[in-house]
C-alpha positions as CSV (number, residue, x, y, z in Angstrom):
1,X,34.2,80.6,3.9
2,X,31.0,81.3,1.8
3,X,31.2,77.9,0.1
4,X,31.4,76.1,3.5
5,X,28.5,78.1,4.9
6,X,26.4,77.3,1.8
7,X,27.3,73.6,2.1
8,X,26.2,73.6,5.8
9,X,22.8,75.0,4.8
10,X,23.3,78.7,5.7
11,X,21.7,81.4,3.5
12,X,24.7,83.5,2.2
13,X,24.4,87.0,1.1
14,X,27.6,87.9,-0.8
15,X,28.4,91.6,-1.3
16,X,30.7,92.7,-4.1
17,X,31.8,95.7,-6.0
18,X,31.2,93.6,-9.2
19,X,28.6,90.9,-8.9
20,X,29.3,89.9,-12.5
21,X,32.9,88.9,-11.7
22,X,33.9,85.2,-12.0
23,X,34.2,84.9,-8.2
24,X,30.7,86.4,-7.7
25,X,29.2,84.2,-10.4
26,X,30.7,81.1,-8.8
27,X,29.1,82.0,-5.5
28,X,25.7,82.7,-7.1
29,X,25.9,79.3,-8.9
30,X,26.4,77.7,-5.4
31,X,23.3,79.4,-4.1
32,X,24.5,82.7,-2.6
33,X,22.4,85.9,-3.0
34,X,24.6,88.6,-4.6
35,X,24.4,92.3,-3.9
36,X,26.5,95.2,-5.4
37,X,27.8,97.4,-2.6
38,X,30.3,100.2,-2.1
39,X,32.2,100.0,1.2
40,X,32.4,103.8,1.2
41,X,28.6,103.9,1.4
42,X,27.4,103.0,4.9
43,X,23.7,103.1,4.0
44,X,24.2,100.6,1.2
45,X,26.1,98.3,3.5
46,X,23.4,98.7,6.2
47,X,20.7,97.8,3.7
48,X,22.6,94.7,2.6
49,X,23.2,93.6,6.2
50,X,19.5,94.1,7.2
51,X,18.3,90.8,8.7
52,X,21.8,89.1,8.6
53,X,23.0,87.0,11.5
54,X,26.7,87.6,10.8
55,X,29.2,89.4,8.6
56,X,32.4,87.9,7.4
57,X,34.3,90.9,6.0
58,X,37.1,90.5,3.4
59,X,38.7,93.5,1.9
60,X,41.4,93.8,-0.7
61,X,44.1,96.1,0.6
62,X,45.8,96.2,-2.8
63,X,43.1,98.3,-4.4
64,X,43.2,101.3,-2.0
65,X,45.3,103.1,0.5
66,X,45.7,102.0,4.1
67,X,43.5,104.9,5.2
68,X,40.7,103.8,2.8
69,X,41.0,100.2,4.0
70,X,40.6,101.4,7.6
71,X,37.7,103.7,6.8
72,X,35.9,100.9,4.8
73,X,36.4,98.5,7.7
74,X,34.9,101.0,10.1
75,X,32.0,101.5,7.6
76,X,31.4,97.8,7.6
77,X,31.4,97.6,11.4
78,X,29.2,100.7,11.8
79,X,26.7,99.3,9.2
80,X,26.6,95.9,10.8
81,X,26.0,97.4,14.2
82,X,23.2,99.6,12.8
83,X,21.6,96.6,11.1
84,X,21.7,94.6,14.4
85,X,24.2,92.0,13.1
86,X,25.2,89.7,16.0
87,X,28.6,88.5,14.8
88,X,31.3,90.3,12.7
89,X,34.5,88.7,11.6
């Protein structure tokens, strides 16, 4: 998704637990702005979402429990709403 948005001329702000990962570096090389965030920290998410038009949320359910995945999804939704994001997928 990020690659297509970048190709269409959108400014992409990619959030990652590890901005030095291969996937993060590939996005940066294509022009994305990278930010380190923790999905457990609503304030860090809100700061990262500030000024964003939309959020495309992708979580890895294999790295945590179902409860943690749900909590983190809610954190993303709450932070997006608090930052005035218009669209969340």
